[in-house]
MDTraj code that builds the backbone (N, CA, C; nanometers):
import mdtraj as md
import numpy as np

residues = "MET LYS ARG PHE LEU PRO ASP VAL ASN THR LEU LEU ALA LEU LEU ASP PRO MET HIS VAL HIS HIS GLU ALA ALA HIS ARG TRP TYR ALA SER GLN SER PRO LEU ARG LEU ILE LEU CYS SER HIS VAL GLU ASN GLY VAL ILE ARG VAL ALA SER GLN PRO LYS TYR PRO ASN CYS LEU GLY THR SER SER ARG VAL ARG ASP ALA LEU ARG LYS PHE ALA LYS LYS VAL ASN THR ALA SER CYS GLY LYS ASP VAL SER LEU LEU ASP ASP GLU ILE LEU LEU GLN SER GLY LEU LEU THR PRO SER ARG VAL SER ASP LEU TYR LEU LEU ALA LEU ALA ALA ALA ASN ASP ALA ARG PHE ALA THR PHE ASP THR HIS ILE SER ALA LYS ALA VAL ALA GLY GLY SER ALA ALA LEU GLU ILE ILE PRO ILE PHE".split()
xyz = np.array([
    [0.0836, -0.1182, 0.0000],
    [0.0000, 0.0000, 0.0000],
    [0.0879, 0.1243, 0.0000],
    [0.0539, 0.2184, -0.0861],
    [0.1284, 0.3440, -0.0950],
    [0.0983, 0.4295, 0.0275],
    [0.2024, 0.4980, 0.0761],
    [0.1881, 0.5864, 0.1920],
    [0.2239, 0.7286, 0.1505],
    [0.1418, 0.8238, 0.1919],
    [0.1624, 0.9634, 0.1558],
    [0.1495, 1.0522, 0.2781],
    [0.2392, 1.1483, 0.2867],
    [0.2328, 1.2536, 0.3873],
    [0.1893, 1.3808, 0.3152],
    [0.0654, 1.4271, 0.3365],
    [0.0215, 1.5487, 0.2683],
    [0.0750, 1.6734, 0.3382],
    [0.0965, 1.7793, 0.2614],
    [0.1306, 1.9068, 0.3243],
    [0.0005, 1.9727, 0.3702],
    [0.0111, 2.0865, 0.4347],
    [-0.1062, 2.1551, 0.4886],
    [-0.2059, 2.1869, 0.3772],
    [-0.1586, 2.2400, 0.2655],
    [-0.2471, 2.2772, 0.1565],
    [-0.3203, 2.1562, 0.0980],
    [-0.2524, 2.0454, 0.0849],
    [-0.3150, 1.9243, 0.0314],
    [-0.4223, 1.8733, 0.1261],
    [-0.3922, 1.8717, 0.2550],
    [-0.4912, 1.8260, 0.3520],
    [-0.6105, 1.9214, 0.3564],
    [-0.5836, 2.0505, 0.3474],
    [-0.6939, 2.1473, 0.3394],
    [-0.7803, 2.1213, 0.2155],
    [-0.7165, 2.0926, 0.1043],
    [-0.7905, 2.0663, -0.0196],
    [-0.8775, 1.9412, -0.0065],
    [-0.8309, 1.8428, 0.0665],
    [-0.9107, 1.7224, 0.0879],
    [-1.0294, 1.7493, 0.1812],
    [-1.0099, 1.8388, 0.2774],
    [-1.1127, 1.8665, 0.3782],
    [-1.2153, 1.9710, 0.3355],
    [-1.1719, 2.0706, 0.2632],
    [-1.2531, 2.1889, 0.2351],
    [-1.3130, 2.1826, 0.0947],
    [-1.4439, 2.1627, 0.0827],
    [-1.5054, 2.1535, -0.0498],
    [-1.4961, 2.2824, -0.1314],
    [-1.4642, 2.3942, -0.0665],
    [-1.4518, 2.5218, -0.1371],
    [-1.3061, 2.5531, -0.1745],
    [-1.2131, 2.4688, -0.1363],
    [-1.0715, 2.4911, -0.1673],
    [-1.0519, 2.4874, -0.3183],
    [-0.9664, 2.5745, -0.3680],
    [-0.9423, 2.5856, -0.5118],
    [-0.8954, 2.4532, -0.5736],
    [-0.8280, 2.3690, -0.4966],
    [-0.7782, 2.2413, -0.5491],
    [-0.8523, 2.1196, -0.4921],
    [-0.9725, 2.1416, -0.4422],
    [-1.0489, 2.0315, -0.3824],
    [-1.0692, 1.9160, -0.4805],
    [-1.1158, 1.9471, -0.5994],
    [-1.1409, 1.8414, -0.6989],
    [-1.0114, 1.7711, -0.7396],
    [-0.9058, 1.8483, -0.7603],
    [-0.7766, 1.7880, -0.7973],
    [-0.7261, 1.6960, -0.6868],
    [-0.7417, 1.7381, -0.5625],
    [-0.6974, 1.6558, -0.4493],
    [-0.7741, 1.5242, -0.4448],
    [-0.9032, 1.5305, -0.4685],
    [-0.9829, 1.4089, -0.4640],
    [-0.9583, 1.3187, -0.5849],
    [-0.9329, 1.3774, -0.7007],
    [-0.8952, 1.2950, -0.8176],
    [-0.7654, 1.2211, -0.7896],
    [-0.6666, 1.2940, -0.7360],
    [-0.5381, 1.2322, -0.7031],
    [-0.5574, 1.1222, -0.5993],
    [-0.6309, 1.1527, -0.4947],
    [-0.6549, 1.0558, -0.3875],
    [-0.7165, 0.9273, -0.4435],
    [-0.8178, 0.9416, -0.5260],
    [-0.8842, 0.8247, -0.5855],
    [-0.7904, 0.7478, -0.6781],
    [-0.7037, 0.8201, -0.7492],
    [-0.6126, 0.7540, -0.8440],
    [-0.5033, 0.6738, -0.7737],
    [-0.4770, 0.7014, -0.6488],
    [-0.3712, 0.6329, -0.5747],
    [-0.4228, 0.5167, -0.4914],
    [-0.5510, 0.4928, -0.4944],
    [-0.6111, 0.3887, -0.4115],
    [-0.5584, 0.2506, -0.4493],
    [-0.5286, 0.1663, -0.3529],
    [-0.5366, 0.1928, -0.2103],
    [-0.4133, 0.2708, -0.1618],
    [-0.4380, 0.3592, -0.0682],
    [-0.3280, 0.4369, -0.0129],
    [-0.3495, 0.4543, 0.1365],
    [-0.2464, 0.5013, 0.2021],
    [-0.2537, 0.5320, 0.3451],
    [-0.1954, 0.6698, 0.3652],
    [-0.2716, 0.7589, 0.4238],
    [-0.2186, 0.8895, 0.4597],
    [-0.1516, 0.8796, 0.5956],
    [-0.0348, 0.9391, 0.6041],
    [0.0285, 0.9519, 0.7341],
    [0.0301, 1.0999, 0.7692],
    [0.0095, 1.1285, 0.8947],
    [0.0032, 1.2663, 0.9400],
    [0.1081, 1.2908, 1.0471],
    [0.1443, 1.4165, 1.0612],
    [0.2358, 1.4577, 1.1667],
    [0.1772, 1.5805, 1.2343],
    [0.2248, 1.6104, 1.3513],
    [0.1704, 1.7231, 1.4260],
    [0.1913, 1.8554, 1.3523],
    [0.2993, 1.8669, 1.2774],
    [0.3260, 1.9900, 1.2028],
    [0.2119, 2.0192, 1.1041],
    [0.1698, 1.9199, 1.0308],
    [0.0622, 1.9373, 0.9325],
    [-0.0722, 1.9534, 1.0029],
    [-0.0981, 1.8715, 1.1029],
    [-0.2245, 1.8826, 1.1757],
    [-0.2418, 2.0223, 1.2343],
    [-0.1381, 2.0714, 1.3009],
    [-0.1450, 2.2049, 1.3611],
    [-0.1601, 2.3126, 1.2548],
    [-0.0935, 2.2963, 1.1416],
    [-0.1049, 2.3926, 1.0326],
    [-0.2455, 2.4004, 0.9771],
    [-0.3106, 2.2862, 0.9619],
    [-0.4482, 2.2840, 0.9123],
    [-0.5405, 2.3543, 1.0117],
    [-0.5241, 2.3249, 1.1395],
    [-0.6069, 2.3897, 1.2413],
    [-0.5842, 2.5411, 1.2384],
    [-0.4589, 2.5821, 1.2303],
    [-0.4254, 2.7243, 1.2303],
    [-0.4864, 2.7956, 1.1093],
    [-0.4687, 2.7403, 0.9908],
    [-0.5157, 2.8055, 0.8686],
    [-0.6681, 2.8021, 0.8574],
    [-0.7270, 2.6854, 0.8743],
    [-0.8709, 2.6702, 0.8486],
    [-0.9587, 2.7392, 0.9523],
    [-0.9031, 2.7741, 1.0667],
    [-0.9836, 2.8410, 1.1693],
    [-0.9674, 2.9931, 1.1680],
    [-0.8822, 3.0434, 1.0809],
    [-0.8641, 3.1886, 1.0722],
    [-0.9834, 3.2513, 1.0001],
    [-1.0381, 3.3573, 1.0565],
    [-1.1500, 3.4245, 0.9895],
    [-1.1148, 3.4737, 0.8485],
    [-0.9864, 3.4983, 0.8212],
    [-0.9463, 3.5461, 0.6885],
    [-0.9358, 3.4330, 0.5860],
    [-0.9384, 3.3062, 0.6326],
    [-0.9363, 3.1938, 0.5384],
    [-1.0660, 3.2007, 0.4576],
    [-1.0579, 3.1919, 0.3232],
    [-1.1767, 3.2107, 0.2393],
    [-1.2985, 3.1271, 0.2788],
    [-1.2763, 3.0071, 0.3270],
    [-1.3875, 2.9230, 0.3706],
    [-1.3599, 2.8774, 0.5132],
    [-1.3516, 2.9741, 0.6032],
    [-1.3223, 2.9445, 0.7437],
    [-1.4107, 2.8296, 0.7901],
    [-1.3478, 2.7275, 0.8445],
    [-1.4214, 2.6078, 0.8848],
    [-1.4699, 2.6154, 1.0295],
    [-1.4514, 2.7294, 1.0927],
    [-1.5004, 2.7471, 1.2287],
    [-1.3876, 2.7721, 1.3271],
    [-1.4175, 2.7538, 1.4520],
    [-1.3182, 2.7739, 1.5577],
    [-1.2082, 2.6692, 1.5474],
    [-1.0995, 2.6933, 1.6162],
    [-0.9902, 2.5951, 1.6192],
    [-1.0395, 2.4610, 1.6709],
    [-1.1250, 2.4649, 1.7694],
    [-1.1803, 2.3416, 1.8262],
    [-1.2652, 2.2666, 1.7233],
    [-1.3424, 2.3406, 1.6472],
    [-1.4269, 2.2785, 1.5448],
    [-1.3421, 2.2180, 1.4324],
    [-1.2394, 2.2895, 1.3897],
    [-1.1499, 2.2372, 1.2856],
    [-1.0776, 2.1131, 1.3372],
    [-1.0339, 2.1187, 1.4619],
    [-0.9672, 2.0022, 1.5233],
    [-1.0593, 1.8805, 1.5191],
    [-1.1854, 1.8993, 1.5548],
    [-1.2812, 1.7884, 1.5526],
    [-1.3017, 1.7355, 1.4109],
    [-1.3120, 1.8268, 1.3142],
    [-1.3293, 1.7846, 1.1744],
    [-1.2076, 1.7069, 1.1255],
    [-1.0904, 1.7528, 1.1638],
    [-0.9672, 1.6837, 1.1241],
    [-0.9592, 1.5458, 1.1892],
    [-0.9965, 1.5358, 1.3142],
    [-0.9971, 1.4054, 1.3823],
    [-1.0934, 1.3078, 1.3145],
    [-1.2126, 1.3563, 1.2764],
    [-1.3104, 1.2709, 1.2085],
    [-1.2571, 1.2253, 1.0735],
    [-1.1955, 1.3180, 0.9999],
    [-1.1385, 1.2833, 0.8703],
    [-1.0284, 1.1776, 0.8875],
    [-0.9398, 1.1999, 0.9836],
    [-0.8279, 1.1068, 1.0069],
    [-0.8789, 0.9675, 1.0417],
    [-0.9845, 0.9615, 1.1188],
    [-1.0423, 0.8316, 1.1550],
    [-1.1104, 0.7675, 1.0348],
    [-1.1829, 0.8492, 0.9582],
    [-1.2575, 0.7992, 0.8419],
    [-1.1655, 0.7364, 0.7378],
    [-1.0521, 0.8014, 0.7098],
    [-0.9617, 0.7499, 0.6065],
    [-0.8509, 0.6626, 0.6657],
    [-0.8600, 0.6362, 0.7957],
    [-0.7664, 0.5454, 0.8628],
    [-0.6209, 0.5892, 0.8461],
    [-0.5921, 0.7104, 0.8903],
    [-0.4562, 0.7619, 0.8803],
    [-0.3663, 0.6966, 0.9846],
    [-0.2376, 0.7123, 0.9636],
    [-0.1373, 0.6663, 1.0596],
    [-0.0488, 0.7854, 1.0947],
    [0.0233, 0.7737, 1.2026],
    [0.1180, 0.8773, 1.2431],
    [0.2566, 0.8428, 1.1920],
    [0.3380, 0.9450, 1.1766],
    [0.4773, 0.9225, 1.1395],
    [0.5475, 0.8516, 1.2552],
    [0.6222, 0.7501, 1.2241],
    [0.6939, 0.6773, 1.3283],
    [0.8306, 0.7364, 1.3568],
    [0.8935, 0.7906, 1.2548],
    [1.0284, 0.8465, 1.2683],
    [1.0227, 0.9968, 1.2536],
    [1.1048, 1.0667, 1.3295],
    [1.1161, 1.2108, 1.3149],
    [1.2510, 1.2415, 1.2508],
    [1.2652, 1.3598, 1.1983],
    [1.3898, 1.4034, 1.1361],
    [1.4239, 1.5433, 1.1843],
    [1.5469, 1.5812, 1.1618],
    [1.5910, 1.7170, 1.1940],
    [1.6692, 1.7728, 1.0767],
    [1.6394, 1.8951, 1.0403],
    [1.7144, 1.9605, 0.9339],
    [1.8522, 2.0046, 0.9807],
    [1.8832, 1.9839, 1.1075],
    [2.0185, 2.0094, 1.1579],
    [2.1132, 1.8939, 1.1245],
    [2.0561, 1.7810, 1.0868],
    [2.1323, 1.6610, 1.0545],
    [2.1833, 1.6689, 0.9104],
    [2.3154, 1.6699, 0.8933],
    [2.3749, 1.6783, 0.7594],
    [2.3461, 1.5554, 0.6739],
    [2.3056, 1.4459, 0.7358],
    [2.2687, 1.3272, 0.6583],
    [2.1246, 1.3372, 0.6079],
    [2.0489, 1.4304, 0.6626],
    [1.9106, 1.4549, 0.6193],
    [1.9067, 1.5708, 0.5203],
    [1.9618, 1.6842, 0.5618],
    [1.9664, 1.8023, 0.4754],
    [2.0994, 1.8002, 0.4007],
    [2.0948, 1.7631, 0.2752],
    [2.2165, 1.7431, 0.1956],
    [2.2702, 1.8724, 0.1365],
    [2.1824, 1.9678, 0.1123],
    [2.2233, 2.0946, 0.0510],
    [2.1629, 2.2092, 0.1317],
    [2.2353, 2.2497, 0.2348],
    [2.1816, 2.3524, 0.3246],
    [2.1619, 2.4870, 0.2544],
    [2.2292, 2.5100, 0.1450],
    [2.2106, 2.6338, 0.0700],
    [2.0710, 2.6462, 0.0102],
    [1.9998, 2.5343, -0.0018],
    [1.8637, 2.5357, -0.0555],
    [1.7592, 2.5572, 0.0537],
    [1.8047, 2.5663, 0.1780],
    [1.7139, 2.5897, 0.2904],
    [1.6911, 2.7393, 0.3048],
    [1.5748, 2.7840, 0.2675],
    [1.5375, 2.9250, 0.2778],
    [1.4196, 2.9351, 0.3733],
    [1.3935, 3.0540, 0.4267],
    [1.2805, 3.0677, 0.5194],
    [1.1484, 3.0160, 0.4623],
    [1.1259, 3.0359, 0.3349],
    [0.9994, 2.9919, 0.2752],
    [0.9961, 2.8418, 0.2460],
    [1.1082, 2.7736, 0.2604],
    [1.1153, 2.6302, 0.2274],
    [1.1409, 2.5393, 0.3470],
    [1.1519, 2.5950, 0.4661],
    [1.1805, 2.5130, 0.5844],
    [1.0765, 2.4027, 0.6009],
    [0.9489, 2.4392, 0.6007],
    [0.8436, 2.3389, 0.6205],
    [0.8412, 2.2361, 0.5086],
    [0.8534, 2.2813, 0.3841],
    [0.8511, 2.1879, 0.2711],
    [0.9637, 2.0858, 0.2800],
    [1.0843, 2.1338, 0.3058],
    [1.1985, 2.0419, 0.3123],
    [1.1901, 1.9507, 0.4331],
    [1.1405, 2.0036, 0.5444],
    [1.1210, 1.9188, 0.6621],
    [1.0208, 1.8072, 0.6314],
    [0.9067, 1.8433, 0.5730],
    [0.8046, 1.7422, 0.5439],
    [0.8509, 1.6424, 0.4379],
    [0.9264, 1.6891, 0.3410],
    [0.9821, 1.5975, 0.2410],
    [1.0777, 1.4988, 0.3072],
    [1.1647, 1.5483, 0.3935],
    [1.2583, 1.4607, 0.4655],
    [1.1824, 1.3650, 0.5575],
    [1.0783, 1.4131, 0.6209],
    [0.9975, 1.3293, 0.7095],
    [0.9299, 1.2176, 0.6314],
    [0.8747, 1.2511, 0.5156],
    [0.8122, 1.1488, 0.4314],
    [0.9149, 1.0439, 0.3904],
    [1.0320, 1.0881, 0.3452],
    [1.1363, 0.9940, 0.3031],
    [1.1771, 0.9020, 0.4180],
    [1.1921, 0.9563, 0.5368],
    [1.2338, 0.8766, 0.6529],
    [1.1267, 0.7757, 0.6942],
    [1.0020, 0.8032, 0.6578],
    [0.8916, 0.7146, 0.6944],
    [0.8412, 0.6304, 0.5779],
    [0.9263, 0.6121, 0.4775],
    [0.8918, 0.5307, 0.3602],
    [0.7582, 0.5731, 0.2986],
    [0.7433, 0.7051, 0.2842],
    [0.6213, 0.7603, 0.2268],
    [0.6597, 0.8621, 0.1204],
    [0.5598, 0.9135, 0.0552],
    [0.5809, 1.0196, -0.0429],
    [0.5147, 1.1463, 0.0104],
    [0.5786, 1.2596, -0.0134],
    [0.5292, 1.3884, 0.0306],
    [0.4340, 1.4402, -0.0760],
    [0.3048, 1.4471, -0.0450],
    [0.2018, 1.4859, -0.1405],
    [0.1773, 1.6365, -0.1327],
    [0.2011, 1.7052, -0.2454],
    [0.1908, 1.8502, -0.2490],
    [0.1523, 1.8977, -0.3886],
    [0.0980, 2.0175, -0.3950],
    [0.0729, 2.0823, -0.5232],
    [0.1926, 2.1678, -0.5643],
    [0.2841, 2.1909, -0.4734],
    [0.3971, 2.2829, -0.4913],
    [0.5025, 2.2239, -0.5862],
    [0.5229, 2.2882, -0.6969],
    [0.6195, 2.2403, -0.7969],
    [0.7579, 2.3024, -0.7797],
    [0.7779, 2.3813, -0.6759],
    [0.9046, 2.4524, -0.6580],
    [0.9923, 2.3954, -0.5466],
    [0.9666, 2.2740, -0.5041],
    [1.0441, 2.2138, -0.3959],
    [1.1702, 2.1506, -0.4536],
    [1.2833, 2.1830, -0.3942],
    [1.4125, 2.1271, -0.4371],
    [1.4330, 1.9918, -0.3713],
    [1.3871, 1.8879, -0.4384],
    [1.3923, 1.7536, -0.3825],
    [1.5348, 1.7081, -0.3524],
    [1.6307, 1.7561, -0.4285],
    [1.7694, 1.7138, -0.4091],
    [1.8298, 1.7673, -0.2795],
    [1.7596, 1.8565, -0.2123],
    [1.8111, 1.9157, -0.0884],
    [1.8111, 1.8177, 0.0280],
    [1.7245, 1.7160, 0.0223],
    [1.7163, 1.6219, 0.1337],
    [1.7412, 1.4788, 0.0877],
    [1.7910, 1.3990, 0.1786],
    [1.8193, 1.2586, 0.1500],
    [1.6904, 1.1864, 0.1104],
    [1.6913, 1.1226, -0.0041],
    [1.5752, 1.0491, -0.0525],
    [1.4641, 1.1374, -0.1056],
    [1.4905, 1.2652, -0.1186],
    [1.3874, 1.3601, -0.1575],
    [1.3297, 1.3378, -0.2963],
    [1.4129, 1.3045, -0.3920],
    [1.3633, 1.2859, -0.5290],
    [1.2646, 1.1706, -0.5379],
    [1.2924, 1.0626, -0.4676],
    [1.2024, 0.9469, -0.4694],
    [1.0776, 0.9706, -0.3857],
    [1.0839, 1.0637, -0.2907],
    [0.9731, 1.0837, -0.1975],
    [0.8782, 1.1973, -0.2371],
    [0.9070, 1.2682, -0.3436],
    [0.8243, 1.3825, -0.3807],
    [0.7121, 1.3421, -0.4750],
    [0.5890, 1.3739, -0.4387],
    [0.4708, 1.3452, -0.5196],
    [0.3998, 1.4769, -0.5493],
    [0.4136, 1.5248, -0.6713],
    [0.3455, 1.6474, -0.7113],
    [0.2056, 1.6094, -0.7612],
    [0.1060, 1.6681, -0.7004],
    [-0.0318, 1.6397, -0.7366],
    [-0.0708, 1.7278, -0.8558],
    [-0.1140, 1.6686, -0.9652],
    [-0.1528, 1.7508, -1.0813],
    [-0.2798, 1.8302, -1.0529],
    [-0.2809, 1.9532, -1.0970],
    [-0.3955, 2.0400, -1.0713],
    [-0.5039, 2.0189, -1.1769],
    [-0.4670, 1.9739, -1.2950],
    [-0.5651, 1.9573, -1.4028],
    [-0.5971, 1.8140, -1.4278],
])
top = md.Topology()
chain = top.add_chain()
for i, resn in enumerate(residues, 1):
    res = top.add_residue(resn, chain, resSeq=i)
    for name in ("N", "CA", "C"):
        top.add_atom(name, md.element.get_by_symbol(name[0]), res)
traj = md.Trajectory(xyz[None], top)
């Protein structure tokens, strides 16, 4: 069974029917069946933070309400947690520290985390430098928007 670690935007797209990439996320999800989503606290917290903000285009409610919706979704699709953690301070994980920029910290961390957990990092972002982390090229899954 294929294992995928979604980024915050991908998980939001799966949860939010008004998300700009909702249909693309569900097409991708269906095309990978059977699959297993793995989640980490970084992504879970990011979804709660973003989806509960009043400025989010389709605010899903309070942080508590978003947390409950995320828990129901995780149970419904039978997600698993990441078993291994990684650190971008580890030179065996972050192979090219020059590619670590403030806007890419989360992406590279999640890509490295997916690789360490024998999963693929599921994202819509086409600008991630997979070569920056160990196993990154094999672990990157770009979700097509069309």
